[in-house]
C-alpha positions in Angstrom: 17.9 31.6 -19.1 18.3 35.3 -18.2 15.1 37.2 -17.3 15.9 39.7 -20.1 15.8 36.9 -22.7 12.2 36.5 -21.8 11.5 40.2 -22.2 11.4 40.8 -18.5 12.7 44.1 -17.1 13.7 45.0 -13.5 10.1 45.8 -12.5 8.8 42.5 -13.9 11.4 40.6 -11.9 10.6 42.5 -8.7 6.9 41.7 -9.2 7.6 38.0 -9.7 9.9 38.0 -6.6 7.2 39.8 -4.5 4.5 37.5 -5.7 6.7 34.5 -5.0 7.1 35.6 -1.4 3.3 35.2 -1.1 0.6 36.6 -3.3 -1.5 38.9 -1.0 -4.9 37.4 -0.1 -6.6 40.7 0.3 -9.4 42.6 -1.5 -6.8 44.6 -3.6 -3.7 42.4 -4.0 -2.2 44.5 -6.8 -2.1 47.5 -4.4 0.0 45.4 -2.0 2.4 44.2 -4.7 2.6 47.7 -6.1 3.7 49.1 -2.7 6.3 46.3 -2.4 7.7 47.2 -5.8 7.2 50.9 -5.9 4.8 51.1 -8.8 1.1 51.6 -9.3 -1.5 48.9 -8.8 -2.7 49.3 -12.4 0.9 48.8 -13.7 1.4 45.7 -11.4 -1.9 44.2 -12.7 -1.1 44.8 -16.3 2.4 43.3 -16.0 1.3 40.3 -14.0 -1.5 39.6 -16.5 0.9 39.9 -19.4 3.3 37.4 -17.6 0.4 35.0 -17.0 -0.6 35.1 -20.7 3.0 34.5 -21.7 3.1 31.4 -19.5 5.8 32.9 -17.2 3.3 32.7 -14.3 1.5 29.3 -14.5 -0.9 29.9 -11.6 -1.4 31.6 -8.3 -2.5 29.2 -5.6 -2.7 28.7 -1.9 0.0 26.4 -0.4 -1.8 24.4 2.2 -0.2 22.7 5.2 -1.4 19.1 4.8 -0.5 18.1 8.3 -2.5 20.9 9.8 -5.4 19.7 7.7 -5.1 16.2 9.1 -3.9 14.7 5.8 -1.4 11.9 5.3 1.4 12.2 2.8 4.0 9.7 1.7 6.8 9.4 -0.9 6.4 6.4 -3.2 9.1 4.8 -5.3 7.9 2.6 -8.1 9.8 0.6 -10.7 8.0 0.8 -14.0 8.8 -1.0 -17.2 10.2 1.6 -19.6 7.6 0.9 -22.2 4.8 1.7 -19.7 6.2 4.8 -18.0 4.1 7.3 -20.0 1.0 5.2 -19.3 1.6 5.0 -15.5 2.7 8.6 -15.2 -0.5 9.7 -17.1 -2.6 7.7 -14.8 -1.0 9.2 -11.8 -1.5 12.7 -13.2 -5.2 12.1 -13.4 -5.5 11.2 -9.7 -5.9 14.0 -7.2 -3.8 12.1 -4.6 -0.6 12.1 -6.7 1.8 15.0 -7.1 5.5 15.6 -7.8 5.7 12.7 -10.3 9.3 12.3 -11.4 11.1 9.9 -13.7 14.7 9.1 -12.5 17.5 6.9 -13.6 18.1 3.8 -11.5 15.8 1.7 -9.4 13.1 2.5 -8.6 12.6 4.8 -11.6 9.3 6.6 -11.0 8.9 8.6 -7.8 5.8 10.6 -6.6 4.1 11.9 -3.5 0.7 10.7 -2.4 -1.5 12.8 -0.2 -4.9 11.7 1.2 -7.3 12.1 4.1 -6.3 8.8 5.6 -3.7 6.1 5.6 -6.4 3.7 4.3 -6.8 5.9 1.2 -3.1 5.9 0.7 -3.1 2.1 0.9 -6.0 1.9 -1.6 -4.2 4.1 -4.1 -1.0 2.2 -3.7 -2.9 -1.0 -4.4 -4.2 0.5 -7.6 -0.7 1.6 -8.6 0.6 -1.9 -7.9 -2.1 -3.3 -10.2 -1.2 -1.1 -13.2 0.3 -2.6 -16.3 4.0 -2.2 -16.2 4.4 -1.5 -12.5 7.0 -4.1 -11.3 7.4 -2.7 -7.8 5.9 0.1 -5.6 6.9 0.9 -2.1 6.0 3.6 0.4 8.7 5.7 2.0 6.8 7.5 4.8 8.2 10.6 6.4 9.8 10.0 9.8 11.0 13.6 10.4 10.5 16.8 8.5 13.2 19.4 8.1 11.1 22.3 6.9 12.9 24.5 4.4 11.5 26.8 1.7 14.1 27.5 -1.1 13.0 29.8 -3.8 15.2 31.1 -6.6 15.0 34.8 -7.0 14.1 36.1 -10.5 15.8 39.5 -10.3 18.9 40.9 -8.7 20.1 37.9 -6.8 21.8 34.8 -8.2 21.5 32.9 -5.0 18.6 31.2 -3.3 16.3 32.9 -0.9 15.7 30.8 2.2 12.6 31.2 4.4 10.8 29.0 6.8 
């Protein structure tokens, strides 16, 4: 969908791109965004608030480095009976350890990431998953090497991907 179809103009797109690069964690973040986009802080705040209310911006949050915090993360592939996928996915959504829950075709059909303060907690959550109705199989696929890449689609003025990191 084109940004214009959502009622976004060039400044809206520039603000989204600037915020996507990293929302400033300073006392007056809209002043920083305004400088980046050559507008006023008041205009930046009004537009960002409008886009938040329209659901274009879901949330502004910190992206934490789980490894720096001493956390353990792992990819999990589970095979779940089709009739129970919604139940299992709903359960996973309620757990703070589970994220990036995706249904895929093939085997296993439900994939998600677990993050916890220890491998013991990962193991305990995996045991709970394996005990859920409809879960036929669940296996951990731990990271052996990370190839860090941040790909971000630009909203305005660039059809390609912006790579950083």
